[in-house]
N, C-alpha and C positions, 0 to 999 in steps of 0.2 A: 670432724675432731676437732675444728675451728669451733663449736657451738660448745661439743664435751668442755673442753677446756674454759669455755667463757662462764661455765656454769661453778668450776672450782673458783674463778676470779671474782665473780658476784658471794658466793657462799664466803671469801675472805674477806668481803666488803669494799672491793673493790670496781665499784661500778663503771667505771670509765673505761678500764680495759675489757670488763666482758660487754660493754656495747661495742666498744671497735670490734671485738674477736666477732661478734654477731654480726654485724655489717659487713664484715668480709664474709662471713658464712652466707649471708644473703645474698649477696654479687656471686658469688660461686655456684651457688642454689639456682639463681636467677640465669643463668650462660648455660648451665649443666642442663636442667629440665624447662628453661621456660615460665614465663611469669605466672602463671596461674598454675603452677604444681603442688600439691601437699606439701612437699618439704618446705616451699617457700614461706606456706602459709604458717610451718612450722616456729620457722627464725623467726617471721614477721610476729608470732604471737607473743614467743618469749622476750622478741625486744620491746614490744609495746609493753606486757607486765614490768620490766626492769623502768622502761620510763615512767609508768601510772605511779610506781613507788617513789620516784623521784620527785612525782608532783609535774610531771611534763606533760600533760595531757596533750598539748599541741603535735607532739611527735608521736606519743602513743596512739590515739584515735585512729590514723590514715593509714597506721601499720594493723591495729586491728581489725577494723572494717572489711582491708584488703582480706585478709587470712580467714573471716567471717566469709565473705563471698567465694571464695576460694573451696572454704570446705564446704560451706552448703552445696555448691555446684557435683563436688565429689561425693558425698554423704548423703545428701537429704536432710532435710530440717530436722528429723527427729534423729536424731544420731549423735552417739556419746563426746564424739569428737565437736562438734557443733556446739552442744553443750558448755562443755570447756573453754570452747571461743568465746561463748556468751556469758562466762564466767568472769575469765581475764577481762572480756569489754565493760564487764560490771564496775570493775576497779578504776577505770579508766575516767 
């Protein structure tokens, strides 16, 4: 729910609120599923994309690297989800 709400704020141009909501969602997902779950990777990737849009690569890079690590471990290197993660990484 928090991640979905963050999309709305992002589309409205309120990146700060979107980031705050995604950070809250990330903490919830980490507590619920653990640090290396694909849900954590999804939120991390979303956060990285926003930080990249804001030219904050120093914040985006660790998030997208973690997302890539999780997704490659779960899906293998030749999966669409991994390709999508690499696409976000390319924008960082």
